[in-house]
C-alpha positions, -999 to 999 in steps of 0.1 A, spaced: 0 1 -1 14 34 -8 23 57 17 1 88 14 7 122 27 -22 141 41 -6 175 53 21 187 23 21 220 37 35 206 70 59 181 51 71 214 31 77 235 61 96 208 78 119 201 49 129 240 49 131 240 87 158 212 82 175 235 57 172 266 85 193 248 109 224 253 90 220 291 93 229 310 122 214 307 152 225 331 172 254 356 166 281 367 191 298 403 189 324 418 210 304 448 213 273 465 199 290 481 170 310 452 157 296 422 137 286 391 150 302 357 144 278 336 135 270 304 157 247 277 142 225 254 160 245 225 155 276 244 178 258 259 206 244 227 222 251 195 200 242 172 227 206 187 230 201 183 192 177 154 201 150 177 215 140 196 183 152 164 163 123 142 181 100 170 177 105 172 140 101 135 136 69 137 155 58 164 132 69 144 103 50 116 111 18 136 117 18 148 82 10 115 70 -17 105 93 -55 113 84 -83 127 105 -87 154 129 -62 141 160 -32 144 139 -41 182 134 -48 187 171 -14 167 178 6 194 155 -8 219 173 4 211 207 38 197 189 47 229 171 35 252 202 61 229 221 87 237 195 84 271 196 85 274 234 121 251 230 133 273 204 125 305 223 142 287 257 171 279 238 176 317 225 178 328 264 199 299 272 225 301 245 229 340 250 234 333 288 260 305 281 279 327 253 279 360 274 294 344 306 323 332 285 329 365 265 329 394 289 302 417 300 302 442 268 300 415 242 266 410 224 244 378 216 218 384 188 192 364 174 204 350 141 187 344 108 184 309 112 164 315 150 141 340 129 134 316 102 128 284 125 102 304 147 84 319 116 83 286 102 69 270 138 43 295 139 31 287 99 29 251 111 7 261 141 -14 286 120 -19 257 91 -32 231 114 -56 258 133 -67 268 98 -77 233 91 -89 219 124 -112 250 136 -138 267 113 -147 291 140 -127 327 132 -132 335 167 -117 302 178 -88 307 156 -80 340 168 -82 327 204 -61 299 196 -34 322 181 -35 347 211 -28 321 235 8 316 219 18 350 232 16 338 269 50 316 263 73 348 248 55 374 274 60 351 305 98 342 293 101 381 293 86 390 323 107 362 341 140 376 327 148 348 307 160 368 277 180 397 295 216 383 282 201 391 242 217 420 229 183 432 219 174 437 258 204 451 266 199 478 242 163 483 259 182 485 294 201 513 281 175 532 264 143 524 285 133 564 287 138 567 251 117 535 243 88 546 263 88 583 247 88 564 212 61 545 223 38 570 239 44 590 205 37 563 182 3 556 201 -3 594 197 4 593 161 -20 563 158 -49 573 178 -42 610 166 -50 596 132 -79 569 136 -102 594 154 -102 622 130 -101 598 100 -130 582 114 -151 614 117 -142 623 83 -142 592 63 -176 582 77 -189 616 67 -177 611 33 -187 575 31 -224 583 39 -226 611 16 -213 590 -12 -239 565 -5 -267 585 -3 -255 605 -35 -238 583 -57 -233 608 -85 -205 623 -62 -186 588 -58 -164 592 -89 -152 626 -78 -146 618 -42 -129 587 -51 -105 602 -78 -95 627 -53 -86 600 -25 -72 578 -52 -47 605 -61 -37 615 -23 -30 575 -20 -5 573 -49 13 600 -34 47 585 -18 44 591 21 77 610 23 67 632 -6 35 640 11 51 648 43 76 673 20 45 688 4 29 697 39 60 714 54 61 744 31 23 756 36 23 745 76 58 763 78 39 797 60 10 792 86 32 792 116 50 822 102 19 844 96 -1 831 124 22 826 157 -5 816 176 -4 782 158 31 778 162 25 778 199 -1 751 198 25 732 183 19 734 144 47 739 121 63 726 90 79 698 110 68 676 139 33 659 149 10 686 127 23 673 90 26 639 101 -12 635 115 -23 653 85 -6 629 59 -15 600 79 -53 609 81 -54 618 44 -37 583 38 -65 569 58 -95 582 40 -96 562 9 -100 526 26 -123 540 53 -148 557 26 -146 526 6 -156 508 37 -184 526 46 -197 525 9 -193 489 6 -208 480 41 -239 498 33 -241 488 -2 -243 451 7 -272 455 33 -298 431 15 -329 452 1 -356 429 18 -340 439 50 -345 473 45 -381 468 29 -390 446 58 -379 474 83 -400 501 63 -428 478 66 -425 474 105 -431 513 103 -393 519 113 -382 558 106 -354 563 84 -330 570 114 -344 534 129 -332 517 98 -301 536 95 -294 525 136 -307 490 137 -304 473 107 -278 491 81 -253 500 108 -251 464 125 -250 446 90 -223 469 77 -202 474 108 -181 444 97 -171 455 65 -161 489 82 -140 472 109 -122 453 82 -118 486 65 -103 502 99 -82 472 105 -63 478 70 -59 517 84 -48 508 119 -21 484 105 -10 508 77 -7 538 101 14 519 125 39 515 97 37 546 80 42 566 114 75 551 117 85 571 83 70 602 101 103 604 122 119 618 89 99 651 100 105 652 138 72 634 149 90 608 167 78 573 174 96 540 173 109 554 137 135 577 154 150 545 171 152 530 136 169 559 118 191 562 149 202 530 145 208 531 109 231 564 112 254 547 140 251 511 123 239 498 156 216 467 143 200 459 179 188 497 180 172 491 146 156 463 160 145 479 190 124 501 165 113 479 139 102 450 165 76 470 185 62 481 153 56 448 138 44 438 173 18 466 175 7 460 138 0 421 148 -17 430 180 -40 454 161 -48 428 135 -55 401 162 -78 427 179 -100 437 151 -98 400 139 -113 391 174 -139 419 175 -149 410 136 -151 373 147 -173 379 177 -196 398 154 -199 372 127 -206 346 151 -234 368 166 -249 374 132 -249 336 126 -264 331 163 
């Protein structure tokens, strides 16, 4: 009887993972500015290689088994492998720093990043196949955060260069975090007010849609750096002509041009989301509401808004993730945020400082995506019930 593979995605990921073990698992440098010496997994703990090898063998066997229980086992084993790789990161850093001096830096290597990413893909693929509920999948992915957060709070990663960089720049990091959140929520709130207003106007007057979307499309095609530059000149002129604006913090550089540009970029997805959400409300629902004697306001609040809300939230999710990323570029015009750490690291050739700015941006984007997915999945589950 021929052997059949029931999970080819898992098998492919395992093959790539085997190749990733040849890449640097961790790098050791004499200080923060010198390039590190790569340390593959086979050199760090050769006597303990049986641990991941055993988990890889179990996952490979599960790829050839049918049914739901192999998928559940894949979830458990891939999560165990994820925890083991994280544990090894902290352990290897502690071992290397202990023998290399206090100023030495141990950084996570490309092989470790790739191994972690492949393990998460295995987990996500098994969750997608096993669980049909969107809400269940989101909650299952969220519990994965418990492992790295618990290790971080326990100080297991303190020997890694990234955590040492954070320890040296705690105040700067916290200020950047606050500035990034200011850019995020300072964009979302006015963008929502303007976007919903424009979306309702376009929905009720279809004739204005081509003109509105043409203007918003043009704004969307302008590169972010160019838009920041275009806003600097008029805002500088306004601040010079009206000193009161300068006292309020409105000038050619800083927070004001960044917020204006980010709000302009957010309008197209939001307006499209409002228009698409209201357009997909079934006509029979509206007719039934009118037959029940509801007023136009009641129909809008009790019928159109609840049915259009998931589509609007998906658009808002896109805007939130887009804003988190683009806010980093706003550091070029003095708006602060994590982008300031990234550009400082690039100017000083300090990779750890770059990562100290990049990783929180990625984490914040992932957190926003998970939050919106959780809310959308809960709404859809409620509508199905």
